C-alpha positions, -999 to 999 in steps of 0.1 A, spaced: 539 4 51 510 -21 35 500 -15 0 464 -23 -11 464 -54 -37 434 -61 -59 418 -94 -55 391 -112 -74 361 -133 -58 342 -158 -75 305 -151 -86 280 -161 -58 255 -174 -77 267 -206 -90 278 -214 -55 245 -205 -40 226 -229 -62 252 -259 -49 247 -245 -13 211 -250 -15 213 -283 -31 236 -292 -3 210 -279 23 185 -301 5 205 -332 6 215 -326 41 179 -324 52 168 -354 31 194 -376 45 186 -368 82 148 -373 76 157 -406 58 180 -417 86 156 -410 111 127 -428 93 150 -457 87 159 -462 124 124 -454 136 110 -483 111 135 -505 126 128 -498 162 91 -503 156 96 -537 138 118 -551 167 145 -557 139 183 -542 141 187 -510 124 204 -514 89 237 -497 85 221 -471 61 202 -455 88 229 -443 110 248 -436 78 221 -413 63 218 -395 98 254 -387 103 260 -378 65 230 -355 68 245 -339 99 281 -336 83 265 -320 51 244 -296 71 278 -284 90 294 -280 57 268 -263 41 264 -238 72 302 -232 68 300 -225 30 268 -200 37 296 -178 56 315 -173 25 288 -150 7 288 -114 7 276 -85 -16 292 -52 -21 272 -20 -33 287 8 -53 313 28 -29 320 -2 -11 351 -27 -8 359 -59 11 394 -67 26 401 -103 26 421 -115 53 431 -151 58 442 -163 93 460 -129 97 474 -127 63 461 -98 40 449 -113 8 437 -84 -13 407 -62 -17 376 -65 -37 364 -32 -50 338 -44 -77 303 -44 -67 281 -73 -69 272 -109 -52 305 -130 -44 315 -160 -27 351 -164 -12 367 -188 13 345 -190 42 372 -187 64 382 -153 56 377 -128 86 344 -105 87 362 -82 114 393 -70 126 403 -74 164 406 -42 184 437 -54 205 459 -22 213 431 2 205 430 9 244 464 27 244 452 50 217 418 56 232 434 67 265 453 94 246 424 105 228 403 107 261 432 130 276 437 151 247 406 154 226 376 176 226 342 161 240 332 150 206 366 133 197 363 115 233 330 101 223 342 92 191 371 74 204 352 57 231 327 42 204 356 32 187 369 10 216 334 -5 217 336 -22 185 362 -38 161 364 -25 124 346 -44 101 365 -60 68 340 -44 47 351 -8 41 331 23 26 349 42 -1 323 70 -1 327 105 10 323 113 45 319 148 64 335 153 98 321 185 114 347 194 141 339 210 171 349 247 181 386 248 193 398 275 213 438 282 200 461 311 198 467 326 163 503 337 152 499 369 172 491 349 204 455 363 204 431 335 216 405 326 188 377 301 185 378 282 151 360 251 137 361 230 103 343 209 82 363 180 63 352 158 34 372 128 32 371 91 19 391 60 22 417 57 -8 437 30 3 419 2 22 449 -17 35 467 13 50 432 22 66 429 -13 83 465 -25 91 486 8 95 466 28 120 449 15 148 413 28 142 411 51 111 379 71 118 392 81 152 427 88 136 411 112 113 394 126 139 424 135 163 446 144 131 420 169 120 419 188 153 459 187 153 461 201 117 435 226 124 456 239 155 486 239 136 473 261 106 457 283 132 488 291 149 507 298 116 483 327 105 471 359 123 435 364 129 436 398 109 460 426 100 468 444 135 472 479 114 454 493 84 486 508 69 509 479 82 536 468 57 527 431 63 490 439 52 494 417 20 501 386 46 474 359 45 452 359 75 424 337 87 398 364 83 408 379 51 422 350 30 397 320 36 405 302 2 444 301 9 438 292 45 414 261 33 440 251 8 469 250 33 444 231 58 438 207 32 474 201 23 481 197 60 455 171 64 467 152 33 501 150 47 487 138 83 462 114 69 481 98 42 496 71 64 460 61 71 450 57 34 427 88 37 425 111 10 408 149 17 384 161 -7 378 195 8 384 213 40 367 244 51 365 269 79 329 269 95 336 292 125 361 320 130 358 346 160 379 359 187 375 343 223 349 359 243 374 375 268 390 397 240 361 399 215 349 433 231 382 448 229 387 436 193 355 450 181 363 483 196 396 482 175 378 472 144 354 500 148 379 526 153 399 514 122 366 515 102 363 552 115 397 561 107 395 547 72 361 564 66 377 598 78 406 594 57 385 591 26 361 619 37 392 642 39 408 630 7 374 636 -10 371 672 6 406 680 -4 400 675 -40 367 692 -38 380 724 -23 408 726 -47 385 719 -76 361 749 -63 391 774 -60 403 767 -93 369 769 -110 361 801 -92 397 815 -101 396 804 -136 364 816 -144 368 850 -130 338 849 -107 362 860 -75 398 869 -74 416 852 -43 447 862 -26 463 839 -1 443 850 29 413 847 10 420 811 -3 431 802 34 398 814 48 376 798 19 395 765 23 388 764 57 351 771 56 348 744 28 367 718 49 344 726 79 313 721 55 324 688 40 343 674 70 316 683 98 292 655 108 264 680 113 250 702 89 266 737 86 248 769 98 253 800 73 265 830 88 258 864 72 289 887 70 278 925 62 314 936 62 344 927 42 362 895 44 388 908 66 365 921 94 
């Protein structure tokens, strides 16, 4: 595994002054050489040695100045420059500023070997991942790396949860490059690597949790589910991404689910199940409240001496009160002119 090394670069301002002087001297030498040669030709005399010397010297100095110019670069806050000399990793400059380094340091890394990983991406990835992989194949990585936080908004994936139910799930991941050497040298193309590993991690996390509790009174009702425990699932996804992206020198700042739903083929059935569970839970609350109210009413009437109830009267009173309290429609009063037992 490659480890990032800190490197220092010289300030670019002194070398910029030297470079400008060299450009001026090269132009002056070429102009003087041409003038000397032209004057000798007009006068019909042999050209002095100084003429060709000035012209050749000016050309050589111009070439050297152009080469020196390629060593200048600037870094903004949140950027780093990886220094690679003839295939050897020298170090990484992280401080912002204007610098000059060896002009033979590479400005980009070749994309050899990218083809194989791109082929795998095109076979296994979703449409957006395929597009990202294809774009990655079209250009080589620059040695100037952004250290700023980036957002990866993943596509909706169709996966099976722990119970085998097909669900649709999507995530958004905030990440940044923590180790520039690992990002450039230990993986082929780290942006496409992040995309593929994010999809893989999301599929894995979705498969180890159930979408929701299947039964309201299930003993496993306290287990973590995708719908009920968003924070726990997000933390698990972040840990999985950190583990998978560590070889690429990438650190995950945050990972959240942006979409979660049953697949269309079972969505209606699951909706009816959820509605049934809601109705059962509501009925349960109504019955519990009605029983407590009937018990309170009978006790109040008996303790206050308003009515003396035997077992039969208590049963009839309880039945009537339960019908009134649990019925969905309004109760219709019935006038009884006889005794309670008629």
